[in-house]
C-alpha positions in Angstrom: -24.5 15.3 13.2 -22.6 12.1 12.4 -19.8 11.1 14.8 -16.5 11.3 13.0 -15.0 8.2 14.5 -14.0 6.0 11.6 -10.9 5.5 9.5 -10.9 4.0 6.0 -7.9 2.2 4.5 -7.7 1.6 0.8 -5.5 -0.5 -1.5 -6.3 0.3 -5.1 -5.1 -2.1 -7.8 -5.5 -1.9 -11.6 -8.9 -3.6 -11.5 -9.6 -3.9 -7.8 -10.2 -1.8 -4.7 -9.6 -3.4 -1.3 -10.8 -1.7 1.9 -11.0 -2.1 5.6 -12.9 0.2 7.9 -11.8 0.9 11.5 -13.7 2.5 14.3 -12.2 4.5 17.3 -13.8 3.7 20.6 -15.0 6.5 22.9 -12.7 5.8 25.9 -9.3 7.3 26.4 -6.6 5.2 24.8 -9.1 3.0 23.1 -7.5 1.1 20.1 -8.9 1.0 16.6 -11.3 -1.9 15.9 -11.8 -3.3 12.4 -15.5 -3.3 11.8 -15.9 -3.9 8.0 -13.8 -5.1 5.1 -14.1 -6.1 1.4 -13.0 -5.8 -2.1 -14.4 -4.6 -5.4 -13.1 -6.7 -8.3 -13.0 -6.6 -12.1 -13.3 -2.8 -12.1 -13.5 -1.5 -15.7 -14.5 -5.0 -17.0 -15.9 -4.3 -20.5 -18.5 -7.1 -20.0 -19.8 -5.3 -16.9 -19.4 -8.2 -14.5 -17.8 -6.2 -11.7 -18.8 -6.9 -8.1 -18.3 -6.1 -4.4 -17.6 -8.7 -1.8 -17.8 -7.3 1.7 -18.7 -8.1 5.3 -19.4 -6.2 8.5 -17.6 -7.4 11.6 -17.7 -11.2 11.8 -20.9 -11.4 9.8 -21.7 -13.2 6.6 -20.0 -12.0 3.4 -22.3 -10.1 1.0 -21.9 -10.0 -2.7 -23.2 -7.2 -4.9 -23.0 -7.6 -8.7 -22.8 -4.2 -10.3 -21.0 -2.8 -13.3 -18.1 -0.6 -12.1 -16.5 1.4 -14.9 -13.9 3.0 -12.7 -12.6 3.4 -9.1 -15.0 6.3 -8.4 -18.0 4.0 -9.1 -16.4 1.3 -6.9 -15.9 3.6 -4.0 -19.5 4.9 -4.3 -20.7 1.3 -4.1 -18.6 0.7 -1.1 -19.8 3.9 0.6 -23.4 2.9 -0.1 -23.0 -0.6 1.3 -21.3 0.8 4.5 -23.9 3.6 4.8 -26.7 0.9 4.8 -24.7 -1.1 7.3 -24.0 1.7 9.8 -27.0 3.9 9.0 -26.7 7.6 8.1 -24.3 9.4 5.9 -21.3 7.1 6.2 -18.9 9.4 4.4 -19.3 12.0 7.1 -18.2 9.6 9.8 -14.7 9.1 8.3 -12.1 11.4 9.7 -9.1 10.0 7.9 -8.3 7.9 4.9 -5.1 5.8 4.5 -3.8 4.7 1.1 -1.3 1.9 0.4 1.0 3.2 -2.4 3.7 1.0 -3.9 6.4 3.5 -4.9 7.3 6.8 -3.3 10.8 7.2 -4.7 12.8 8.6 -1.8 9.9 9.5 0.6 10.9 7.9 3.8 7.7 8.0 5.9 3.9 8.1 5.7 2.8 11.5 4.6 -0.3 13.6 4.0 -1.2 13.6 0.3 -0.6 17.1 -0.9 -0.3 18.2 -4.6 3.5 17.7 -4.3 3.1 14.2 -2.9 0.7 13.3 -5.6 3.1 14.6 -8.2 5.8 12.4 -6.7 3.5 9.3 -6.9 2.8 10.1 -10.5 6.5 10.6 -11.3 7.2 7.2 -9.8 4.8 5.6 -12.1 7.6 4.9 -14.6 9.2 2.8 -11.8 5.9 1.0 -10.8 3.7 1.2 -13.9 1.4 -1.6 -12.8 0.8 -0.2 -9.3 1.2 3.6 -9.0 -1.4 4.6 -11.7 -4.2 2.6 -10.0 -3.0 3.8 -6.6 -3.6 7.4 -8.0 -7.0 6.4 -9.3 -7.9 5.2 -5.8 -6.6 8.4 -4.2 -8.5 10.7 -6.6 -11.7 8.7 -6.2 -11.4 8.7 -2.4 -10.6 12.5 -2.3 -13.9 13.1 -4.2 -15.8 10.8 -1.9 -14.2 11.8 1.4 -13.6 15.5 0.6 -13.4 16.7 4.1 -11.0 14.1 5.5 -7.2 14.2 5.4 -5.6 11.5 3.1 -2.3 9.8 4.0 -0.1 7.7 1.7 1.8 4.7 3.2 4.5 3.7 0.8 6.0 0.2 0.3 9.4 1.8 -0.4 9.5 4.1 2.7 10.9 1.6 5.2 14.0 1.0 3.0 15.0 4.6 2.7 17.3 4.1 5.7 19.6 1.9 3.6 23.1 3.2 3.3 24.5 4.1 -0.1 26.5 0.9 -0.3 23.3 -1.0 -0.1 21.1 1.0 -2.5 23.6 2.0 -5.1 24.2 -0.2 -8.2 27.7 -0.7 -9.7 26.7 1.5 -12.6 27.8 4.9 -13.8 26.9 7.5 -11.1 25.1 9.6 -13.7 22.4 7.0 -13.9 21.6 7.6 -10.2 21.8 11.4 -10.5 19.9 11.9 -13.7 17.6 8.9 -13.8 17.2 8.0 -10.0 18.3 4.4 -10.8 19.0 2.8 -7.4 17.7 0.0 -5.2 14.4 1.2 -3.6 13.1 -2.0 -2.0 9.5 -2.9 -1.5 7.1 -4.7 1.0 8.1 -2.0 3.5 4.8 -1.8 5.2 5.1 -5.5 6.0 8.7 -5.2 7.2 7.8 -2.2 9.4 5.0 -4.1 11.0 7.1 -7.3 11.5 9.9 -5.3 13.1 7.4 -3.8 15.6 5.9 -7.2 16.3 9.3 -8.9 16.7 10.4 -6.2 19.1 7.3 -6.7 21.1 7.7 -10.5 21.2 11.4 -10.3 22.2 10.7 -7.7 24.8 13.2 -5.3 23.3 13.0 -1.8 21.9 13.1 -1.7 18.1 16.4 0.1 18.3 18.0 -3.1 19.8 16.5 -5.5 17.2 18.8 -7.0 14.5 16.6 -9.2 12.2 16.5 -11.0 8.9 12.9 -10.9 7.8 11.3 -12.9 5.0 8.2 -11.7 3.2 7.0 -14.8 1.4 4.0 -15.1 -1.0 3.3 -14.6 -4.7 5.7 -11.6 -4.3 8.6 -12.5 -2.1 11.6 -10.6 -0.7 14.0 -10.5 2.3 15.2 -7.6 4.4 18.1 -7.1 6.8 17.2 -5.0 9.8 19.8 -3.4 12.1 18.7 -1.4 15.1 15.1 -1.5 13.9 16.0 0.0 10.5 16.3 -1.5 7.0 19.9 -1.8 6.0 19.5 -4.0 2.9 16.8 -5.8 0.9 16.6 -8.2 -2.0 14.2 -6.1 -4.2 15.7 -3.3 -6.3 14.7 -0.6 -8.7 11.5 -2.5 -9.2 9.9 -5.5 -7.4 11.4 -7.8 -10.1 14.8 -8.2 -8.5 15.7 -10.7 -5.8 14.0 -14.0 -4.9 12.1 -16.2 -7.3 8.3 -15.4 -7.1 4.9 -16.4 -8.4 5.2 -14.5 -11.6 8.7 -13.0 -11.4 11.9 -14.9 -12.1 14.0 -12.9 -9.6 17.7 -12.4 -10.3 19.1 -13.7 -13.6 22.3 -13.4 -15.4 21.9 -10.3 -17.7 23.7 -12.2 -20.5 20.6 -14.5 -20.8 18.6 -11.7 -22.5 20.8 -11.2 -25.6 21.9 -14.8 -25.7 21.1 -16.2 -29.2 
């Protein structure tokens, strides 16, 4: 019987599927060790030029060209590659699967993906139309591939659910919040949670004593104010468009620009 000692993490995009595989050591208190990683790209390409780029440990990167019509096919290719690399039925060695999901509305922590949680992710698709639908495709594909393993959603919005109302409410009619859930949600939360933990470690303080201003800078950029280890304000809003200027997002603009003749 295969040893169930591996955790798979997935980040599904509209035409990509990134993964990293971790293995748990046999000793007490042994930390997880990353043993493989890769990405399937151009999933659903009508020309059939999809491919997998992956490597095991610190080895040489492999590339497999194969038409991938959907995320299920991509995950099957990944599973086959890892099965060849680690021998045996790889899927039976995975005892948990983690999924990065962009928008979880007001879910404030990582959670097991139940039918209710899946429905929340789907409902939040109108707030993150480029991200949540492919996240769901990845979840559905992974649940079919790793049917016996629990699946956990880690939300980009979760860390910011500690913001007080004066930070997440817009100066708009209150009915828009009650009826349409229009509020500031914030994003990049997985990054901010990690950076808060690392800052606390480097400063030699508990997270509850850390007051920080954190910058997440890249093609998508934002800033977050952390007080006592918890998010109290952030630059992104209802969607990831608000806030700083980014690679393909203009950030905050005067709303009068839109109707200006």
